[in-house]
C-alpha positions in Angstrom: 6.6 -6.3 -12.9 3.8 -5.8 -10.5 0.2 -6.6 -11.4 -3.0 -5.2 -10.2 -6.3 -7.2 -10.3 -8.1 -3.9 -10.9 -6.7 -3.8 -14.5 -8.8 -6.4 -16.3 -8.4 -7.5 -19.9 -10.5 -9.6 -22.2 -10.0 -13.3 -22.8 -8.9 -12.4 -26.3 -6.1 -10.3 -25.0 -5.2 -13.2 -22.6 -4.7 -15.5 -25.6 -2.6 -12.9 -27.3 -0.4 -12.4 -24.2 0.0 -16.1 -23.7 1.0 -16.5 -27.4 3.5 -13.7 -27.1 5.2 -15.4 -24.1 5.7 -18.7 -26.1 9.0 -17.4 -27.4 10.5 -18.2 -24.0 8.6 -21.4 -23.4 7.5 -24.6 -25.1 5.1 -23.4 -27.8 2.7 -26.3 -27.0 2.4 -25.0 -23.5 1.2 -21.5 -24.2 -2.4 -20.4 -24.5 -3.6 -23.3 -22.3 -5.5 -21.4 -19.6 -8.5 -19.5 -20.8 -9.4 -16.8 -18.3 -11.0 -13.4 -18.2 -8.7 -12.6 -15.3 -5.3 -11.5 -16.6 -3.8 -8.4 -15.0 -0.8 -6.3 -15.8 0.0 -3.0 -14.2 3.5 -2.5 -15.6 6.9 -2.4 -13.9 7.6 -0.8 -10.5 9.8 -3.4 -8.9 11.7 -0.8 -6.9 8.7 0.8 -5.3 8.6 -1.4 -2.2 6.5 -4.4 -1.1 3.3 -5.2 -3.1 -0.2 -5.2 -1.8 -2.8 -7.9 -2.1 -3.7 -6.5 -5.5 -0.2 -7.1 -6.8 1.7 -10.1 -7.9 5.0 -10.7 -9.7 4.2 -12.1 -13.1 0.8 -12.4 -14.9 -1.8 -14.7 -13.4 -4.7 -16.3 -15.2 -7.1 -19.2 -14.4 -8.6 -20.1 -11.0 -8.4 -17.2 -8.7 -10.4 -16.7 -5.5 -11.7 -20.2 -5.5 -9.6 -21.8 -2.8 -11.5 -20.0 0.0 -14.7 -21.6 -1.1 -13.2 -25.0 -0.6 -12.1 -24.5 3.0 -15.4 -25.6 4.6 -15.9 -28.6 2.4 -15.0 -32.1 3.5 -14.1 -33.4 0.0 -10.8 -33.0 -1.9 -10.6 -30.5 -4.8 -8.4 -29.5 -7.7 -7.9 -26.0 -9.0 -5.6 -24.8 -11.8 -4.1 -21.5 -12.8 -1.1 -20.2 -14.8 1.6 -17.7 -13.9 3.6 -16.1 -16.8 6.9 -14.4 -16.3 8.6 -12.3 -19.1 12.0 -10.8 -19.8 12.6 -7.7 -17.7 10.8 -8.9 -14.6 13.0 -9.6 -11.6 12.5 -12.0 -8.6 13.8 -10.0 -5.7 12.6 -8.9 -2.3 11.0 -5.7 -3.4 8.8 -7.5 -5.9 7.1 -9.4 -3.2 4.4 -8.7 -0.6 5.3 -8.3 3.1 4.7 -12.0 3.7 6.6 -13.0 0.6 9.5 -10.8 1.8 9.7 -12.8 5.1 9.7 -16.0 3.2 12.4 -14.6 0.9 14.6 -13.7 3.8 14.2 -16.7 6.1 15.8 -20.1 5.5 13.4 -23.0 5.2 13.8 -26.4 6.9 16.0 -27.7 4.1 16.2 -28.1 0.3 16.2 -25.4 -2.4 12.5 -24.6 -2.5 12.6 -21.0 -1.3 11.4 -19.5 -4.6 8.5 -21.9 -4.9 7.3 -21.3 -1.3 7.6 -17.5 -1.7 5.6 -17.6 -5.0 3.1 -20.0 -3.5 2.3 -17.4 -0.8 2.2 -14.6 -3.5 -0.5 -16.5 -5.4 -2.6 -17.2 -2.3 -2.1 -13.6 -1.1 -3.2 -12.2 -4.5 -6.1 -14.6 -5.2 -7.3 -15.5 -1.7 -6.2 -12.5 0.4 -4.0 -14.8 2.4 -1.8 -13.4 5.2 1.3 -15.1 6.4 1.0 -16.4 10.0 4.1 -18.6 10.3 6.9 -20.0 8.2 8.0 -23.6 8.0 10.3 -23.4 11.0 7.8 -21.5 13.2 4.9 -23.9 13.1 4.8 -26.1 16.2 4.0 -29.8 16.4 3.5 -32.6 18.9 4.9 -36.0 18.6 3.8 -38.1 15.6 0.9 -40.4 16.5 1.7 -44.1 16.6 5.3 -43.4 15.7 4.5 -42.0 12.3 6.4 -39.6 10.2 7.5 -36.3 11.6 6.2 -34.4 8.5 5.9 -30.6 8.6 4.1 -28.2 6.3 5.7 -25.3 4.5 3.6 -22.3 5.3 0.8 -21.4 7.7 -1.5 -18.7 6.4 -4.9 -17.2 7.2 -7.7 -17.0 4.6 -11.1 -15.6 5.6 -10.2 -15.8 9.3 -9.3 -19.5 9.0 -5.8 -21.0 9.5 -4.7 -23.0 6.4 -1.6 -25.1 6.0 0.2 -24.9 2.7 2.6 -27.6 1.4 4.5 -26.7 -1.8 6.1 -29.0 -4.4 7.3 -28.8 -8.0 6.3 -31.0 -10.9 9.5 -30.8 -13.0 11.9 -33.0 -14.9 14.8 -31.8 -17.0 13.9 -31.6 -20.7 16.7 -33.9 -21.7 15.2 -36.6 -19.5 11.8 -36.6 -21.2 8.3 -35.9 -19.9 7.2 -36.9 -16.4 5.5 -40.2 -16.5 2.2 -40.9 -14.7 4.0 -43.1 -12.3 6.4 -40.3 -11.4 3.6 -37.9 -10.9 1.6 -40.3 -8.8 4.7 -40.9 -6.6 5.2 -37.2 -6.1 1.5 -36.5 -5.3 1.2 -39.5 -2.9 4.4 -38.5 -1.1 3.2 -34.9 -0.6 -0.4 -35.9 0.3 0.8 -38.5 2.9 3.0 -35.8 4.3 0.1 -33.5 4.6 -2.0 -36.1 6.4 1.0 -36.7 8.8 1.6 -33.1 9.6 -2.1 -32.5 10.1 -2.2 -35.3 12.6 0.5 -33.8 14.8 0.2 -30.0 14.4 -0.2 -28.2 17.7 -3.5 -26.9 18.8 -2.2 -23.4 18.7 -1.4 -23.7 15.0 -4.1 -26.2 14.0 -5.4 -25.5 10.5 -8.9 -26.2 9.1 -7.5 -27.7 6.0 -4.3 -27.9 3.8 -3.5 -26.8 0.3 -1.0 -28.8 -1.8 0.3 -26.2 -4.2 2.0 -27.8 -7.2 4.1 -25.7 -9.6 4.2 -27.4 -13.0 6.8 -26.6 -15.6 4.9 -28.1 -18.5 1.4 -28.6 -19.7 2.1 -32.3 -19.9 2.7 -32.4 -16.2 -0.5 -30.4 -15.5 -2.5 -33.0 -17.6 -0.7 -35.8 -15.8 -1.8 -34.4 -12.4 -5.3 -34.1 -13.6 -5.2 -37.6 -14.9 -3.5 -39.3 -11.9 -5.0 -37.5 -8.9 -8.5 -39.0 -9.0 -7.0 -42.5 -9.0 -5.1 -41.9 -5.7 -6.7 -43.6 -2.7 -9.4 -41.4 -1.2 -7.9 -41.7 2.3 -4.6 -40.2 1.0 -6.4 -37.4 -0.9 -8.5 -36.8 2.2 -9.9 -33.2 2.0 -6.8 -31.6 0.6 -7.2 -28.7 -1.9 -4.7 -29.3 -4.8 -3.8 -26.1 -6.5 -1.7 -26.5 -9.7 0.0 -23.5 -11.1 1.4 -23.9 -14.6 4.4 -21.6 -15.1 5.7 -20.1 -18.3 9.1 -18.4 -18.2 9.4 -19.5 -14.6 12.5 -21.6 -14.7 13.8 -19.9 -11.5 11.2 -21.8 -9.5 12.7 -25.2 -10.6 16.4 -25.1 -11.2 19.6 -23.7 -9.6 21.3 -21.4 -10.5 18.2 -19.4 -11.3 17.7 -18.4 -15.0 16.3 -14.9 -15.6 12.6 -14.5 -15.5 11.0 -15.2 -18.9 13.3 -18.3 -19.4 12.8 -21.9 -18.7 15.5 -24.1 -17.1 18.4 -24.8 -19.5 
């Protein structure tokens, strides 16, 4: 399903849509994000790549707010929600041109292809981001003082500025219980330290003005944990990073392998 930001609906309809999606997700997680920006333009997944006005799924919450943080020297936290329903399909033709490149190209390791492609789609849709380089194309110098050789996942351009994007997933199998604050803190600190390290060694040609840590969260409990834990992380570690948290509903394909159909969570 492709979505156009030109089709706006009221907040009341947003609540109804979120409630309708709860059949494929934890009922306590639906209806959390209150937003007047919820768009749905119907299904045309075979019509080719999407434009900046399209996104796979239904997005609500913070949108267009990252660009305003790019010139600030302080850290920030933004939240949104991305809802997927039965009948939608994650495939190459459902993505933008930049998303299609991320879909096709292997990353530097791991199984994070879906989350990186969808991260770009969110930034493309909300911030007008264009893809400059993938993970393996960004160039770096040696790590200063023998530090970590950390790299970032995506290099994009927003409002004429280069922005690094590091993507992670706040997820824990349901049979293992909810993520603890300690687990969330460990995840955030690891990614934020990696962002600082990659910023310190990125080449001048690819140097970004700032980085975004994009966290996909499978449950509302994880979103609340991030909101609770992040302010307590050392200021030097948070630096000026923009943390964008996207709560998914019916987005199990982002977290587990093999991918469940859109509209379903991980088994």
